[in-house]
C-alpha positions in Angstrom: -2.5 9.2 -28.1 -5.4 10.1 -25.8 -6.9 13.6 -25.0 -4.4 14.3 -22.3 -1.4 13.6 -24.5 -2.9 15.4 -27.4 -3.4 18.4 -25.2 0.1 18.1 -23.9 1.5 18.1 -27.4 -0.7 21.1 -28.3 0.7 23.0 -25.2 4.3 22.1 -26.2 3.8 23.4 -29.7 2.1 26.5 -28.4 5.1 27.2 -26.1 7.5 26.6 -29.0 5.7 29.0 -31.3 5.7 31.6 -28.5 9.4 31.0 -27.9 10.3 31.4 -31.6 8.1 34.5 -31.8 9.7 35.9 -28.7 13.2 35.6 -30.1 12.3 38.0 -32.9 10.6 40.5 -30.6 12.3 43.7 -29.4 11.5 44.8 -25.8 9.2 47.5 -27.1 7.0 44.9 -28.8 6.4 43.0 -25.5 2.7 42.6 -24.9 1.0 44.7 -22.3 -1.1 43.0 -19.6 -4.3 43.8 -21.6 -2.8 42.3 -24.7 -1.8 39.2 -22.8 -5.4 38.9 -21.6 -6.7 39.2 -25.1 -4.2 36.6 -26.4 -5.1 34.4 -23.5 -8.8 34.5 -24.6 -7.7 33.5 -28.1 -5.7 30.6 -26.9 -8.5 29.7 -24.4 -10.9 29.1 -27.3 -8.5 26.6 -28.8 -8.1 24.7 -25.5 -11.8 24.8 -24.9 -12.6 23.3 -28.3 -10.0 20.5 -27.9 -11.2 19.9 -24.3 -14.9 19.8 -25.1 -14.2 17.1 -27.8 -12.1 15.2 -25.2 -15.0 15.3 -22.8 -17.4 14.1 -25.5 -15.0 11.2 -26.3 -14.8 10.3 -22.6 -18.6 10.4 -22.3 -19.0 8.0 -25.2 -16.4 5.6 -24.0 -17.7 5.6 -20.4 -21.3 5.1 -21.6 -20.2 2.1 -23.7 -17.9 0.4 -21.1 -18.6 1.9 -17.7 -15.9 1.7 -14.9 -14.9 -2.0 -15.0 -12.3 -4.5 -16.0 -12.5 -3.8 -19.7 -11.9 0.0 -19.5 -9.3 -0.5 -16.8 -7.4 -2.8 -19.1 -7.6 -0.2 -21.9 -6.3 2.5 -19.6 -3.4 0.4 -18.5 -2.7 -0.7 -22.1 -2.4 3.0 -23.2 0.5 3.7 -20.9 3.4 2.2 -22.9 2.4 3.4 -26.4 2.0 6.9 -24.9 5.3 6.7 -23.1 7.2 5.8 -26.3 5.3 8.4 -28.2 6.3 11.1 -25.8 9.9 10.0 -25.5 10.5 9.5 -29.3 8.0 11.4 -31.3 6.1 13.7 -29.1 6.3 17.4 -28.3 9.9 17.1 -27.2 11.0 16.2 -30.8 8.8 18.8 -32.4 9.9 21.6 -30.1 13.5 20.7 -30.7 13.2 20.2 -34.4 11.4 23.4 -35.4 14.0 26.0 -34.3 16.8 24.1 -36.0 14.8 23.5 -39.2 13.5 27.2 -39.3 17.1 28.5 -38.9 18.3 26.4 -41.8 15.5 27.6 -44.0 16.4 31.3 -43.3 19.9 30.8 -44.8 20.5 31.5 -48.5 20.3 28.4 -50.7 19.8 26.2 -47.6 16.3 24.9 -48.4 17.8 21.6 -49.4 19.7 21.3 -46.2 16.5 21.9 -44.2 14.7 19.1 -46.0 17.7 16.8 -45.5 17.5 17.5 -41.8 13.7 16.8 -41.8 14.2 13.6 -43.7 17.0 12.4 -41.4 15.1 13.3 -38.2 11.9 11.7 -39.4 13.7 8.5 -40.5 15.6 8.1 -37.2 12.6 8.9 -35.0 10.4 6.4 -36.9 13.1 3.8 -36.7 13.5 4.3 -32.9 9.8 4.2 -32.4 9.5 1.1 -34.5 12.2 -0.8 -32.6 10.8 0.2 -29.2 7.3 -0.8 -30.3 8.5 -4.1 -31.5 10.2 -4.8 -28.2 7.0 -3.9 -26.3 5.0 -6.3 -28.5 7.4 -9.1 -27.8 7.5 -8.4 -24.1 3.9 -7.3 -23.6 2.9 -10.1 -21.1 6.0 -9.6 -19.0 5.6 -5.8 -18.9 1.9 -6.1 -17.9 2.5 -8.6 -15.1 5.5 -6.9 -13.6 5.0 -3.2 -14.3 1.6 -2.0 -15.5 -0.9 -4.3 -13.8 0.9 -6.7 -11.5 -2.0 -7.2 -9.1 -4.8 -7.6 -11.7 -6.6 -10.8 -12.4 -4.9 -13.1 -15.0 -7.6 -12.6 -17.6 -7.5 -8.8 -17.2 -3.7 -8.9 -17.6 -4.0 -11.0 -20.8 -6.5 -8.5 -22.2 -4.2 -5.6 -21.3 -1.3 -7.2 -23.1 -3.4 -7.9 -26.2 -4.8 -4.3 -26.3 -1.3 -2.9 -25.9 0.0 -5.0 -28.8 -2.6 -3.6 -31.1 -1.9 0.0 -30.0 1.9 -0.3 -30.4 1.5 0.7 -34.1 0.6 4.2 -32.9 4.1 5.4 -31.8 5.5 4.6 -35.3 2.7 6.5 -37.1 2.9 9.4 -34.7 6.7 9.6 -35.1 6.0 10.6 -38.7 2.8 12.6 -38.3 4.2 14.5 -35.2 7.1 15.7 -37.3 4.9 16.6 -40.1 3.0 18.8 -37.7 6.3 20.6 -36.8 7.2 21.1 -40.4 3.8 22.6 -41.3 3.9 24.9 -38.3 7.5 26.0 -39.2 6.0 27.0 -42.6 3.2 28.9 -40.7 0.5 26.5 -41.7 -1.6 25.9 -38.6 -5.0 24.7 -39.8 -4.2 21.1 -40.7 -2.1 20.5 -37.5 -5.0 21.9 -35.5 -7.4 19.6 -37.2 -5.0 16.7 -36.7 -5.1 17.0 -33.0 -8.9 16.5 -33.1 -8.4 13.2 -35.0 -7.1 11.6 -31.8 -10.5 11.9 -30.2 -12.5 11.2 -33.3 -10.7 7.9 -33.9 -11.5 6.7 -30.4 -15.1 7.8 -30.8 -15.4 5.7 -34.0 -13.7 2.9 -32.1 -16.3 3.1 -29.3 -19.4 3.7 -31.4 -18.7 1.6 -34.5 -15.8 -0.8 -34.3 -16.6 -2.0 -30.8 -20.1 -3.0 -31.9 -19.0 -4.5 -35.2 -16.5 -7.0 -33.6 -17.8 -10.5 -32.8 -19.1 -10.6 -29.3 -16.6 -12.2 -26.8 -17.2 -14.2 -23.7 -14.5 -12.7 -21.5 -14.0 -9.4 -19.8 -13.4 -7.6 -23.1 -17.2 -7.7 -23.9 -19.4 -5.1 -22.1 -23.0 -5.2 -23.3 -22.9 -5.0 -27.1 -19.4 -3.4 -27.1 -16.0 -5.1 -27.4 -13.1 -3.2 -25.8 -10.8 -4.3 -28.7 -12.7 -1.6 -30.7 -11.0 1.1 -28.6 -7.6 -0.3 -29.4 -8.4 -0.3 -33.1 -9.8 3.2 -32.7 -6.5 4.3 -31.1 -4.7 3.0 -34.2 -7.2 4.7 -36.4 -6.6 8.0 -34.5 -2.9 7.8 -35.4 -3.7 7.1 -39.0 -6.1 10.0 -39.3 -3.6 12.3 -37.5 -1.2 11.5 -40.4 -3.6 11.5 -43.3 -5.2 14.9 -42.5 -1.8 16.6 -42.7 -0.6 15.0 -46.0 -2.2 17.7 -48.2 0.0 20.3 -46.4 3.1 18.7 -47.8 2.0 19.7 -51.3 1.6 23.3 -50.1 5.1 23.5 -48.7 6.6 21.5 -51.6 8.1 19.0 -49.3 11.1 17.0 -50.4 11.2 14.2 -47.8 13.2 11.1 -48.3 14.5 8.1 -46.3 17.8 9.3 -44.8 19.3 7.0 -42.1 22.2 9.4 -41.4 22.7 11.1 -38.0 25.7 13.0 -39.3 23.6 15.4 -41.3 24.0 19.0 -40.0 21.4 19.8 -37.4 20.5 16.3 -36.3 22.9 16.3 -33.3 21.6 19.7 -32.2 18.0 18.5 -32.4 19.0 15.5 -30.2 20.8 17.8 -27.8 17.8 20.1 -27.4 15.5 17.1 -26.8 17.3 16.1 -23.6 15.7 18.2 -20.9 12.3 18.2 -22.7 12.2 14.5 -22.9 13.0 14.2 -19.2 10.3 16.7 -18.3 7.6 14.9 -20.3 8.8 11.5 -19.1 8.3 12.5 -15.5 4.6 13.0 -16.2 4.3 9.7 -18.0 6.0 7.8 -15.2 3.4 9.2 -12.8 0.7 7.7 -15.1 2.5 4.3 -15.1 2.8 4.4 -11.3 -1.0 5.1 -11.1 -1.6 2.1 -13.4 0.5 -0.2 -11.2 -1.3 0.9 -8.0 -4.8 0.8 -9.4 -4.3 -2.8 -10.7 -4.6 -4.0 -7.1 -7.8 -2.1 -6.4 -11.4 -2.8 -7.0 -12.5 -3.1 -10.7 -13.1 0.3 -12.2 -10.6 2.2 -10.2 -8.3 3.1 -13.1 -11.2 4.3 -15.2 -12.6 6.5 -12.4 -9.2 8.0 -11.8 -8.6 8.8 -15.4 -12.0 10.3 -15.8 -11.4 12.6 -12.8 -8.0 13.7 -14.2 -9.5 14.4 -17.6 -12.0 16.8 -16.0 -9.3 18.5 -13.9 -7.1 18.8 -16.9 -9.9 20.4 -18.9 -10.3 23.1 -16.2 -6.5 23.5 -16.1 -6.4 24.2 -19.8 -8.8 27.0 -19.3 -7.1 28.5 -16.3 -3.4 27.9 -16.6 -2.3 26.8 -20.0 -4.0 29.5 -22.0 -2.6 32.3 -19.8 0.8 30.7 -19.6 1.1 30.4 -23.4 -0.1 34.0 -23.9 2.4 35.5 -21.4 5.4 33.6 -22.5 6.5 35.7 -25.5 6.6 38.9 -23.3 8.6 37.1 -20.6 11.1 35.9 -23.1 11.5 39.3 -24.8 12.0 41.1 -21.4 14.5 38.4 -20.2 16.4 38.9 -23.5 16.5 42.6 -22.9 17.4 42.1 -19.2 14.3 44.2 -18.3 13.6 42.3 -15.1 11.3 44.9 -13.6 9.0 44.4 -16.5 9.5 40.7 -16.4 8.4 40.5 -12.7 5.5 42.8 -13.4 4.1 40.6 -16.2 4.8 37.5 -14.2 3.2 38.8 -11.1 0.1 39.7 -13.1 -0.1 36.2 -14.6 0.3 34.6 -11.1 -2.5 36.8 -9.7 -4.8 35.8 -12.6 -4.3 32.1 -12.3 -4.7 32.1 -8.6 -7.9 34.2 -8.9 -9.4 31.6 -11.2 -7.9 28.5 -9.5 -9.5 28.9 -6.1 -13.2 29.0 -7.2 -12.5 26.2 -9.7 -11.1 24.1 -6.8 -14.1 24.7 -4.6 -16.5 24.1 -7.4 -14.9 20.8 -8.4 -14.9 19.6 -4.8 -18.6 20.5 -4.1 -20.2 20.0 -7.5 -18.1 17.0 -8.6 -21.0 14.5 -8.3 -23.6 16.5 -10.3 -20.9 17.4 -12.8 -19.8 13.8 -13.5 -23.4 12.7 -13.4 -24.5 15.2 -16.1 -21.5 14.5 -18.3 -21.1 10.8 -18.1 -23.9 8.9 -16.3 -25.7 6.9 -19.0 -25.8 3.3 -20.2 -22.9 1.3 -18.6 -21.7 4.3 -16.5 -23.7 4.0 -13.3 -24.3 6.3 -10.3 -21.6 4.4 -8.4 -19.1 5.2 -11.2 -20.0 8.9 -11.0 -19.4 8.9 -7.3 -16.1 7.3 -7.8 -14.9 9.8 -10.4 -16.2 12.7 -8.3 -14.4 11.2 -5.2 -11.0 11.3 -7.0 -11.8 14.7 -8.6 -12.2 16.3 -5.2 -8.7 15.3 -4.2 -7.2 16.3 -7.6 -8.9 19.7 -7.2 -6.8 20.4 -4.1 -3.8 20.8 -6.4 -5.6 23.1 -8.9 -3.6 26.2 -7.8 -0.4 24.3 -8.0 -1.1 22.9 -11.4 -2.0 26.3 -12.8 1.0 28.0 -11.2 3.3 25.4 -12.8 2.0 26.4 -16.2 3.2 30.0 -15.6 6.3 29.4 -13.5 7.8 26.8 -15.8 7.5 29.2 -18.7 9.2 31.9 -16.7 12.2 29.6 -16.4 12.0 28.8 -20.1 12.0 32.5 -20.8 15.3 32.7 -18.9 16.7 30.0 -21.1 16.6 27.6 -18.1 15.0 24.3 -19.1 16.8 22.1 -16.5 15.5 23.7 -13.2 11.8 22.7 -13.9 13.0 19.2 -14.9 15.0 18.7 -11.7 12.2 20.0 -9.5 9.7 17.9 -11.4 11.8 14.7 -10.9 12.0 15.4 -7.2 8.2 15.9 -7.2 7.7 12.6 -9.1 9.7 10.7 -6.4 7.7 12.4 -3.7 4.5 11.5 -5.5 5.4 7.8 -5.5 6.2 7.9 -1.8 3.1 9.7 -0.8 1.0 7.5 -3.1 2.2 4.4 -1.2 1.3 6.1 2.1 -2.1 7.6 1.2 -3.6 4.6 -0.5 -3.3 2.8 2.9 -5.2 5.4 4.8 -7.7 7.0 2.3 -10.8 5.3 1.1 -12.2 1.8 1.4 -10.5 -1.0 -0.6 -13.8 -2.8 -0.9 -15.6 0.3 -2.3 -15.5 1.8 -5.8 -17.4 4.9 -4.8 -14.9 5.8 -2.2 -11.9 3.7 -3.2 -8.2 4.2 -2.2 -7.4 5.5 -5.7 -8.3 8.9 -4.3 -5.0 8.7 -2.4 -3.2 8.7 -5.7 -5.0 11.9 -6.6 -4.2 13.5 -3.3 -0.5 12.6 -3.6 -0.4 14.1 -7.1 -2.2 17.3 -5.9 0.1 17.8 -2.9 3.3 17.2 -4.7 2.2 19.6 -7.5 1.5 22.3 -4.9 5.0 21.8 -3.4 6.6 21.7 -6.8 5.0 25.0 -7.7 6.1 26.6 -4.4 9.7 25.3 -5.0 9.8 26.8 -8.5 8.5 30.1 -7.1 11.2 30.2 -4.4 13.9 29.3 -6.8 12.8 31.9 -9.3 12.6 34.5 -6.5 16.1 33.7 -5.5 17.2 34.2 -9.1 15.5 37.5 -10.0 14.3 38.8 -6.6 10.9 39.3 -5.1 8.0 38.9 -7.7 5.7 41.6 -6.1 5.1 38.9 -3.5 2.9 41.1 -1.2 0.6 42.1 -4.0 0.3 38.5 -5.3 -0.4 37.0 -1.9 -2.8 39.8 -0.9 -4.8 39.3 -4.2 -4.7 35.5 -3.6 -5.9 35.8 -0.1 -8.9 37.9 -1.2 -9.7 35.4 -4.0 -9.6 32.6 -1.5 -12.0 34.4 0.8 -14.4 35.0 -2.0 -14.0 31.3 -3.1 -14.7 30.0 0.4 -17.8 32.2 0.6 -18.9 30.8 -2.7 -18.3 27.3 -1.4 -20.7 28.0 1.5 -23.4 29.1 -0.9 -22.8 26.0 -3.1 -23.1 23.7 0.0 -26.5 25.2 0.8 -27.6 25.0 -2.9 -26.6 21.3 -3.1 -28.5 20.5 0.1 -31.6 22.4 -1.0 -31.7 20.9 -4.5 -30.8 17.4 -3.5 -34.1 16.1 -4.9 -34.1 18.3 -8.0 -31.6 16.4 -10.1 -28.0 16.8 -11.0 -28.5 19.1 -14.0 -30.6 21.6 -11.9 -28.0 21.5 -9.1 -25.1 22.0 -11.5 -26.8 25.0 -13.3 -28.0 26.7 -10.1 -24.6 26.2 -8.4 -22.7 27.4 -11.4 -24.8 30.6 -11.9 -25.4 31.6 -8.3 -21.9 30.5 -7.2 -20.2 32.4 -10.0 -22.2 35.5 -9.2 -21.3 35.3 -5.5 -17.6 34.9 -6.2 -17.4 37.7 -8.7 -19.6 39.9 -6.6 -17.4 39.4 -3.5 -14.3 39.9 -5.6 -15.6 43.3 -6.7 -16.4 44.2 -3.1 -12.9 43.2 -2.1 -11.6 45.3 -5.0 -9.8 42.6 -6.8 -8.4 44.0 -10.1 -8.8 40.6 -11.8 -12.6 40.8 -11.2 -12.9 43.9 -13.4 -10.2 43.3 -16.0 -11.9 40.5 -18.0 -15.4 42.1 -18.0 -14.0 45.5 -19.0 -12.0 44.0 -21.8 -15.1 42.1 -23.1 -17.1 45.3 -23.0 -14.5 47.3 -24.9 -14.4 44.6 -27.6 -18.3 44.6 -27.8 -18.3 48.4 -28.2 -15.9 48.0 -31.2 
């Protein structure tokens, strides 16, 4: 499970905890906007810590292998293990299991029933993951040549299949460790699960820095310099094992009584499976998009898949800061107000969250578009990762950034539907968006970029398709939610967004001049100057335009410093 999926599971668990917390809240205990902002900062630090480790891991892997056939093969090989993990043992299972398990524990003399449920769910999920993994191992060459990398060179296809077979052990291990995470969180033990998430990155770092250099040098595409890409596959397996081992001490604390129980008739198992339905579909939609990207990039110039994934990792890091932290923080209040049918308060909290994510999304979008090359250069350009590779990742990042507002809005709007106990609407809209993404991908890769260039390859068309469909998906959810609960202070939200966009565009003009003036000064100087001056321009103009969001965060920080 790579950084993106680790983050996705972290987000899912955060949403679940918020949902369970919200069910116990009375309307009077709903958080104020200021409290939501403080909570968002707390969640933000968690996302930043996880995201920074993911960036470090990506930097290490990119430096060792660059953007070429070896790393492309590893990216493609990850798709099936991650898909099985998400469908069988990922956040969908945890978020469905915890409420049923917690409810059983609250009953008198029901502790044993709760552990029987945990044992049965763990046994069944591990069995399902094991069977699916075995099928993939047996059919790996066929899957690679027909689905994952149909247009890749035969030796790259062979490498992809071999790497995937090694990594197919990870869904089985994660099916156990993922449920352990849910059990510990249900017992309000959060430290070990938080550490476990970091193990995903640490295992891959060990794979790139140690195992890849210890393996005997090969003569094919698997060998890049002194590193063998098989080390990354073994590192992925190590990640899963570390994810499990680090949580085992917590079982002693909760006095776990887990056993092998192959019985789906145990009370609660059917309910867990029923709750998983819409969540599995929602997560599967995201994974299918990744599989489609793998299929298309297999016919492009070597390094396209690695460049595209690097760009998405950077965009996802920014998204965690902007959208996921605020979305997780606002969810309990939305759920409490929906339960109390206080829709005026619901719309007030939701409108405030929408204004905040748009306020941050627009400058992030402009910055990623204009400062993409120096950003990728500073983070990744060393050893095997060349200037051409940096240009390729920045090229894709610029197109991904177009969807920043949509990605961030989805984090808030989807939670608004969850708060209304509607999990199906986001899934249906997401499925339509997935189909649109595939269609647009087919179109855009024919018109965007140069098929003979990595620095400006057609893979940017995949990023643009994803960005545009996400923007449309967010707009569709907004309109559907508006039809359900009425206008969400639309004029105030759009006015605030318009002012933020004006400030961001002015910031972009300044960044353009800075980049031109400092072209010979190096990527780090350009990035630092652009970040500081551009940020000052944006916040300064936001204050002049009297945007409330420009004063809310600084005022909150000053109050906390005074304390």
